[in-house]
Structures are given as structure tokens and as C-alpha cells.
C-alpha positions as CSV (number, residue, x, y, z in Angstrom):
1,X,63.6,238.4,59.7
2,X,61.8,241.2,61.5
3,X,63.0,243.5,64.2
4,X,62.5,241.0,67.0
5,X,65.1,238.6,65.7
6,X,67.7,241.3,66.1
7,X,67.2,241.2,69.9
8,X,69.5,239.1,72.1
9,X,68.3,235.5,72.6
10,X,65.5,235.9,70.0
11,X,66.1,234.0,66.8
12,X,63.9,233.3,63.8
13,X,61.8,230.5,65.6
14,X,61.0,232.6,68.7
15,X,60.2,235.6,66.5
16,X,57.7,233.5,64.5
17,X,56.1,232.3,67.8
18,X,55.9,235.8,69.1
19,X,54.3,236.9,65.8
20,X,51.8,234.1,66.1
21,X,50.6,235.4,69.5
22,X,50.4,239.0,68.2
23,X,53.7,240.4,69.3
24,X,55.4,241.8,66.2
25,X,57.4,244.8,67.5
26,X,60.0,245.4,70.2
27,X,57.6,247.9,71.8
28,X,54.9,245.3,72.0
29,X,57.3,242.8,73.5
30,X,58.5,245.3,76.1
31,X,54.9,246.2,77.0
32,X,53.8,242.6,77.3
33,X,56.9,241.5,79.3
34,X,58.9,238.4,79.1
35,X,56.8,236.2,81.4
36,X,53.5,237.0,79.8
37,X,55.0,236.6,76.3
38,X,56.4,233.2,77.2
39,X,53.0,232.2,78.6
40,X,51.3,233.2,75.3
41,X,53.8,231.1,73.4
42,X,53.4,228.2,75.7
43,X,49.6,228.3,75.1
44,X,50.2,227.7,71.4
45,X,53.3,225.4,71.7
46,X,53.5,223.0,74.5
47,X,57.2,222.3,73.8
48,X,58.1,225.9,74.6
């Protein structure tokens, strides 16, 4: 597991999805924001 999985409410699966959309660090996630990050994941996984 990477650093994202250490955050609250982010497990291995969500971390993998974030990595797939180019978010691999806590700083990138913070900069992107939760809503935009979710929209990026939704674009690659309709079940999100």
C-alpha cells in the first residue's frame, strides 16, 4: 500500500482507483480536492 491508503476512509481499492487517475500522493489529492477526485474515478469506474 502507498501513502494514500493510510488516510481515513481510503483503503486499497480507492487508492488503486486514485492511482489510475493520476493521483498518487496526499498532496495531489489535496490539490485536486475530493469532488474532482471522485469525478475522475467515476469516469473510469461507473460503479463508484
